[in-house]
Every structure is written in C-alpha cells, then in structure tokens.
N, C-alpha and C positions, 0 to 999 in steps of 0.2 A: 613077205614080210609086210605088215601093216603101217609101217613107220619109217622115216628116214632118220638113222641114228649116225651121228659124226661127231668126231674130234679133230677139229681142223686148226690146227695151232702153227703159226709162221712167225719166224725170226726174220726181221726185215732190216736192213741196213742201207744207209743212203749218207751221202756227204753233201757238204756246204758247197756252192758253186767254186769250182776249180779247187776245192778241197783247203779253202782258206779259213783260218782260224777265226771265225765270226762269233762264236756263243761263248760267251764268257761266263763266269760263274753268278753272276748278277742276273743274267738272262735264264739260267737252266730251269728253277723251278716253275717261272711263269710259263716258259714255252712247253714243258712238259705237261703242265696242267692244261694249256691250251690245246695241245695235241690229243691230250686224253679226252677232253670236251669233244672234240671232233668225232674221235672213235665212239664214244659213249652215244652221241648223237645219231651215229649210223647204225646202232644196235649191234656194236662188236664188244669186245671185252679185251680191255689193255691189262695184261699181266705184267708187263715190265716195261720201263723206259728209261734209257740211259746213254751215256756218251760223252764225248769231249769237245773241244773246241771245234773240231771239223768234221764231226759226222755223229750219228744217232743209231741206235739199236732199239728197236721196238718187238717186244714178244706179244703177239696178238691171238685172240681166238676169234675165228670167224664162223658163221653159218654157212650152209651150201649155198644159200642165194646171194650171199655176198660175191662181189668180183674185186679181188685184190687190187688189180690195176685202177678201178675206179675209186676205191677208198684211198690208195696211195697219192692219186690225183688230187684229191680232197684235202688230205693232210698236209701235201707239200705246198699246194696252191694257196689254201687259208693261211696255213702258218708262216709262209713266206711274207704275205700281204700284212698280216698281223705283226710279224717282227719289224718290217719297215715302217709301219704306222707307231708302234711303240717305241721304238729304237732308232727311227729312220735318221735321226740327226747325226747318229754316231757311226751308223753304217749303211751300206745298199746291200741288203741280204738276199740271197737266194740259194735254192738247193740245186745240185747236180740235176741232169735230166732223168737220168734212170735209178735203179736201186737193184739190190740183190735180195731176194726172197728165199727162205730155206724152210722147208717142213720140218717139224718138230714132232717127235713122238711122245706121248704122255709121259712114258718112262724116262725120258731124258728132259722134260719141261724144266724141273728145279734146276737141274745143272746149268742149264741155258739162261734162266732167270739169274741166278747167281753171278753167271759170266757177264751179264748186261749190268748188273748192279756193280761190278767191279772195273769199269772201264778205266777209271783213271788210274788204277794200280796197274792193269793189265798194259796200258800203253805207255808206260815207263820202260818196257822192254821190247815193244814192237811197235811200228809203224801202221796206219791205217792200210795202207796199200799193201803191205805184206800180210795183214791180217785178212783182209778182203780176198787176197788171192789164196791164202790156206782155206777160207770158206769154199770157194769155187772148186779147188782141187778136193777137198774132203766130200764135197757133194757130186763131183765128177761131172761139173759144167764146163764145158768148153768154152774158150775165151781167146781173143786174138788180143794181147798185150799193147799193140800198136794203137788199137782204138778203145781200149778200155777206159783209159782215163779222159777221153775227150770230153 
C-alpha cells in the first residue's frame, strides 16, 4: 500500500479533581472553546465536547502521528491553568490525574456524538461513577475499584 489510511476516533472521559462540581454553566462555553483551540493547535479534530459540573467527554479524531497521552496532558494542563487564571478567585481548579479513552468506529460516531451532546439529560439518571464503570465494562477494561477513584 502506497499510503497510510486511518480513521482514529476516540471518546475521552475525565473528571475534575476529586470529582468536585467545579464547572458551572457560565464556564462551559469558554472552557469548551479553549480546549477546542488546544486540539486544533495540535492538528487534531474536535468532533464533540460536552459534560457536566464534574467531568467532560471529548470525541476527537487523531492522526497516526499523534500520541493521545501527550495531547491529553496538553489539554488538561493548559486548560486547568487557564481555568485558574480566568476564574481563580472563585475556584482552585484541577483535573483528575488519569482519563478513560475508548475507540469509536465510524459507524458508531454519530451515536457517541449525540451521547456527549446530551450529558445534562443523561446524568439526571446516572452518576459519573456509574457511567464510567459502564464504559470500562463495555470495553472489557479491567480495573480495581479500590484505586479507580484515587
């Protein structure tokens, strides 16, 4: 084959430090734009971003040259610094150390995007912890609940 052809779509989920409700509705639009700018700056494609007070979901398309872990470090590090600079008098903002990342097939991409768009409605019936454990189970990712939330 003469070229590299890929479709690398990820659904990434991460929470605020200690899952504290730190993201209010006044912050969302600006935070999402800021994170979108980081993604564009690193030559990736933001397909959807959404969340609630204690966590975010990002659907992102990457190139084979991207390292998801490096991009996530930039997203979380830069956005937490920005949040503290922008809203620092109101909060001491931080993200959890880790994240969950799940691959998405093109055939399921629109479903995942709709899921991320509807986070507020979705979380009226399920907690972030229960949602995240469902993702881990659905993707057959082994975990130890004793250390999952540290």
